[in-house]
N, C-alpha and C positions, 0 to 999 in steps of 0.2 A: 477049771482047767486041770488036767491031768498031768504028771510030769514029764509022759511022752510028747503031749500036746506042746507044752510049752519049750522042751528044748529043741521041737521042731521051730518052733516061731523064734528061738533066739538064732539057730540056724540060717533061718531065712531071713533075720534080721543084718548079720553079719556077712553073706555074701550076698542079698539082693538091696540093700540101703541103696538106694539112690545117690546120684550125684548132687554135690550140693545144690546146683542150679535148680533142679526141683525136689528139694526135700521136704518141701513145705506141705507137698502134696502126699507124702507117705504118712503112713500109719506104724513106723516099724519099730519105736522106742517103748521100751517096758519099765516099769518100776513095779518091784516086788512081784512080779507075776501078772502086772495088769497092762494092759493096752493104753499107751498114751494116746489120747484124743487129739487131734490137730486142727480140728473144725474152726476153732478162734483163729488158727494162722490160715486157714485157707479163707476165711472170713476177711482175714487184714488183705491177702493176697485180693480178694474180688474187689476190693474198694480202692486199694492203693495203686495196683501196677496196670491197670488199663489206661486210667488218664494220664499218667505219668510216660507212659510208653508212647502213646499218640503223640504226647507233647514232642518227646524225643525224636519221633520219627518224622515229625511235619519240621521242625526246627532242624534237623540233620539232614533231610531231604532237599531243604530249600539250600542251604549253606554249601552241600556237595553237588547238588545239581549245578548250581554258579561257577563251582570250581570246573567239572567238566563240560559246562558249555564254553566257559571262556577257552578251555585247553583246543577243543573241538572247532570252535568258530575262527578263531587266531591261531594257525599253523604254525606259527614263527616263535610260540611262546616255547614251545618243547626242544630249546636248545642247550638244557642244563640237566646234571642229575636230579637235583632237587625238583625242578621241574617235572621230570619223567616220576619222581616217587610220589610227589603231591597229587598228580593224576591218579594213579595208583592208590594212593591210601582214600582220595575221594572215591573211588568206585568200590575200595574195600568195605566202607563205611556204610555206602549205598546198599551193598548185598547183605551187609549186616543188618541196617535198619528193615530188611525185609523180611527177617525172622522174626521181629518184636510183634506185629500183629499175630502172628499165631501163640506165642506165647501171651500177649495179653487175652486171647481167646480161650486159651488154655486155663487161666487164671478164673474165669469166669464161669465157663463151661464144662471145662475138662477138658481132656486130648480126646477129640471127635474124630480124628482124621487118620488114625489106623497108624501100625507099624512103620510101614515104608517111609510115609510122611514123616515121620518122628525120626528116624534115622536120617533123612534128607535134611529136616530142618536145623536137626543139632550140628549135623555135618558141615553145613552152610557158616552155621553161627562160628564154629569153633575156626574154620579155615579163614574166615573174614577179621575175626579177632586175633589170631595168629599173625596173620598178613600184615594187620594195621601196628600191631607192636612193633612186628619186623622191619616194617616202612619208616616208624617213627626211629626207630634206630639207625636207620641208614640215613635218614635227614641228619641226622647227628652228627654221624661221620662225615658226611657231605659237607655241612658247614665247618666241621673242623678242619676237614683236608684245605677248604677254602681260604679259611682266617688265619689258622695258625702256620699253614704248611703252602703261602700262597705263592710262591716259586714255582713247586711242584706242580700246583693246581693249574698254573698260567699254563705250564709246558706240556701238560696231558690233556688239554680239552677235550679233543676229538676223541681221544681213547677212553676217558671217563664217561662221555657221554655214552660211549658205546657199551662200555661196562655196567652203566647204571640198566640198562635195557636185559641185559644178561643176569643181572642181580636181582631185578624185579621178578623176572621168569624163575629164578631159583626159590625165590621168596614166597611165591606162588605154590611151586611143587613142596617145598619145605612145609607149608603153612596146610597142604593138602594130606602130607604126611601124618601131619600132629592130628588131623580131625579123623584116623583111624580107629581108635577108641569109639567113637561116637559109632560110627559104621558098626563096629562090632557088638557093643554093647547095649544101645540105646533101643527103646520099645516101648509101645505102650501097653502099658501095665494096669491091673486092677487092683483097687485096694480093699479092705474090708468092707467098705460102705457100698462097694459098686461102682465108685467113681474111677473113671479110666486117665492117666495121666502120663505122659511121656517123662520116661525117666531111663537113668544107666542102672540095667542089671548086670552084675560082674559074675565072674565063673566062683563057683564054690570052691575058695581057698581059704586056710587055716590064717587067722590075722588080718584079712580084707589086703592081702599085697596088692592083688589086681588094683582095686580101687586106691591106694594111696600111691601107687607107681602114677596112675593115671594124672593124681592132684600133684604130684611132686612134678610132674613135667608141666603141669599148665602153670605152676607158680615160678618153676625156675625160668622157664623159656619165655612166657607171657610176662613175666613184670622183673624177675630179679636180674635178668641179663640185659634187656631193655634199659633197666634202671643204672646200672652200673657201666653201660657205654655211655649213657646219656651223662651221669655224673662227671665220667671222664672228660668227655669231649668238652662240653660247657664249662668246666672248671678251668680247661687250656684255652677255651675261647675268651672267657671272661678276664684270664691274666692277660693275655695278649691286647684285649681292648684297652683296658687300664693302663699299658703303657702308650697308646696312642694319644693324640691330640685331636681326635677326630668330631665333629659337631654333631655326628649320629650316636655319639659312642654310648650316653647315657638313656637313649630312648633303646637303642639293641640290647642294654643289658636288663632294661626292664622288661623286653620282648622273651628273653633266654629266663629270667626269673617266673615270669607267666608260665611258661613253658614248663618248665621243670615242677613247679607248684602245682600247677593243674594235674600233671600227670601222677604225681605222689599224692594230692590229696583225693584223687579220683581211684586209683588203682591201689593204692597201699591198703585202705579198710576192707577192701572186697579180699585181696589176696593174705590179709591176716586170717579173715573167717576162711580162707581156704584152708591154711596150716591147720587152724583150730579144728576144723573136720577132718582131716588129715589124722591129727592126733587122736580126735574121738573115734576114728575107724580101726585106729591101731589099738589103743587100750580100753575103749567105752568107758572113759572117766566119767561123761555124764549120764546119771541114769536118770535124775529128777524130772518129772514130766514138765513142771512149770519152767525149769530152765532150758529144757529143751523148745519150748515153744517160745521163750523168748531169744535164743539162741537163733530159731528160723525166723520170725520177724527180723530182728537186728540182721540176719544174712539178706535178707530182702532189699530192705533199704540200702545195704553195701553194695549189693548187684546193682541196681537201679543207677547209684551215683557212679559205678564204674561205666555203664552204659550210656552215661551221658557227655563222654569224652568223644564220643562219635559225631556228637552234634555241636563239639565246641573246636576239634580240628580245624575246618576250616579258617576259623576267627583268630587262632593262634598260629598257623602255619602259612596262610594264603593272603588273607584279607588285611594282614597289617602291614603287608608290601605295599608300596605305592605302585607298582605297576599294577599290580591286581586291582587296584581301586579304580585305577584309570581306564582297565579293560572291563570293568563292571559297568563304568559310563557309556564305553563305547558300544557293550552288548546290549545296554537298553536303548542306546541311541539307534542301532542298526534295527531295532524292533520295533522303533517309532513310540517308544514308550518316556524318551526324555528329549528336549529340545537340544540344538548344539550348545556344548558346553566349554569353548575353548578359552574363555576366561575364567572359568568357573573355581574356584579353591578346591572341589572336591580333586579336580585334576592336579592342580599346584605344580609348582614349578621343578624342571627336571632335577632330579637330586645329583648333589657334585660326589665327586668321588668319595666313597666310603670304604673303609677295610671290611664293614660288614655288607659292603654290596660290589660283588662282582659283575662289572656289567655286561659281561657275556655270558655268567653263569648262574647267579640269584641274586635277586633284591627283596628276600623273603622278610628279611629283618630289617630292611629300611621302611623307616616312617616318614 
């Protein structure tokens, strides 16, 4: 390799290196002027991603479809802010799951769908990723208002319901704006071995500023902001619950801890890898080919872990509530899948008044 070819390759690496979601398909890292062969990473993706992605798709489709069916079957359910958010969250997760089969196929066959579909699938992925994170944030804020500021919540039920619909519209608009980088930079690209892949190809600028900005935007808006809001809201909710003598207090606390724990465990590792990716784009500190390969493999695992949140949301935010469990039984009864369960333990007794259960607003945390 001549000096000119080497400098051209380095420029290509810094300006056209892929976004981390698909970095395992690139051949862009160099060590002492030698191209780093990532065939082992692609082989790992070929066996690891498809099966896991299809499991996530199947479980997520079942859970989120049940949530959507309940809200469409029982029109009186959409009477609270949290109910509106839950419906939109289920829709966002369903749309997000629709993109996973494309990435599963990409890991096996490469990207055979062309640049237009690459841009479309990447944008749909980002729209629903951000909308899901924003809606989880809205649910936290609504629970904070209902539980910590109970009087204010009771006095503004109708106004809050109207605001929730407006907030959902703004959430989808904001998420769409956040997907603009995917529309601009995503494209089908061919590597040195003739394999095509869908990746982010950034403008040729010094120090990868564009890529770093895109990654920083995803980390801050897709993880840091929701996490800070959730910690603030749920910390105050826990303080309020600890002051009550309600019989459902401990169950509600367990639900809150589960929600926060699952969010952190699923999103923190992946976003930590994104931070490392942004650092690598700025400083090119990792030059050892073996380390780069390990980095990519770990990144694939962390990414799939983050994706699992989409199939866990129905169980964390909807099915823990008594009302949802009752409505599921009613739904299957209407479909003649279950006999009448008037005395069934699944339906349970009507829940007593609870600080976590605003009877006109949400029973999401009631067990």
